[in-house]
N, C-alpha and C positions, 0 to 999 in steps of 0.2 A: 107768756113770759117765762123767763128763765128763773128757776128757783135758786136759792142761795147755794145749795150744794152743787148745782150745775155750774154756777159762776166760779166757785172755788176750784172745781175740777178743770175748767177751761183755763184759769189762771195758772194752776199748777202744771198743766200740760204745755202751756205756752212757754213757761220757764224751762221745762225739760227739753223742749225742742230747741230753744236758743242755746242751751248748754251742751247739747248733743254734738259731738265732733265726728261722728261716723260719716264717711263719704266725702270729707273735706279734701282728702288726698286725691280722690278721683276728680273732683271739680278743679283742683289746682292743675292736675295733669291735663285735663281737657283744655285748660286755658293755655298752658305753656307748651304742650305737645306739638301743635302746628307750627309754633315759632321755632322750636328745635329742629323739626323736620325741614323747614325752609332754610335754616342756617346750614344744616348738613348738606342739602342739595346744592346750595350756593358754593360751599367749600369744595365739594366734589367737582363742580363746574370749573371753578378757578384752578383746581389741581389738574384737570384735563387740559386746560389751556396752557398751563405751564409745562406739562408733559409734552404737548405738541411742539412748543418752542424749543425745548431741550432736544427733542428728536430731530428738529430741523438743524440745530447746531451740530449734532452728531453726523448728520448726512453731509452737510457742507464740509465738515472737517475730514470725513472719510475720503471725499473726492479730492480735497487738498493734499492729503497724505498720498493718495495715488499719484497725483501730479508731481509731487516731490520725488517719489520713487521711480516712476516709469516715464515721466515727461508728460507734456500736454497732449491729450487725446480726448476731444470733447465728448464723443459717444461713450467711450469707456468711463470717463469721469461721471457722466450722467447715470450710467448703469450702476457704478459703485455707490453713488449717493443714494439712489433709490433702493439698493439692496441693503444699505446700512440702517434702514428704518422700516417699521411696519405701517407707517402712515400711508394713506391713500390720497390721491389728488395732489401729490407733491409735484411741483414744477422746479426744474433745475436749469439754470442758465450758466454758461461758462464763457469766459473771455480770457484772452492772452494779451499782455501788453508789456512794454519795456518801461522801466522806471528806476528811480534812485531812492534808497531809504532816506527818510528824514525824521525829524522829531515828531511830526504830525502824521506819520504813516509812510506811504510810498507816493512819490511825486512822479507822474507820468512824464516821460521824455522820449526822445527818438532813440531807436535801437543803435547801439554802437557808440553813442556819445558818452562823454565823461561826466561823472557826477561831481558835486562840489567837494567831495572828499578825495577826488583824483582817481577813483576806481571807475571802471566801465559800467554803464547801466546794465542792470540785470533783467532777465525775462521772468515775468510773474504770471501766475494763473489765478484768476478770481472766480470763485464759485458762489452762486447765490441760490439758496433753496427757499422756496416760498410755498405757503399753503394758507387757505382761508379756514378759520376756525369759527364755527357757529355755536353760540352758547346754547345750553340746554333750556334756559328760561330767558324771558325778556326782562331786562333790568332797566329801571327808569334812568334816563340820561345816558345810557350806553348803547352802542350799536349792537345789533343782533349778530353781526359777523365781524370778526377781526382779521385783518390781513397780517399774517405772521411772516417774517423774513429773517434769514440769517445768512451772513456772508463770511467766507473764509478766503484768505489770501496765502498763496504759497509761491516761494521763489523756485523756479524750475531750472535756472542756469545762473 
């Protein structure tokens, strides 16, 4: 059996342990640390996806600028688009068509015809840059790969 002195010592020691706050910060960090790391990785993943989207837009715009300055040349426009970005796995498609400007964009029409404003239909180059972006982590409810695409349109004549 425990003596009265032993009981007093145990009660005093129990109170001291409950009031001791050393190590609380380490325990709190152990709880919150993995959550912070997960948030950081997710933010970096989102940033990389947005970076890829912006790079696609820059590539498509570079090819559209080329078409406005030098005219439609599918091979050269593809080369310019791929050279405008460091992205790998980039797919560039080009097309040329005649159309008339409208409030909703460009309406496709036959070449040489007149538009509703009385002007002759113009020649346009459309450049589409695409790339698949795979996320760093699997997110519940989201696909592991996103199909990114950007299109630019330029009047060549």
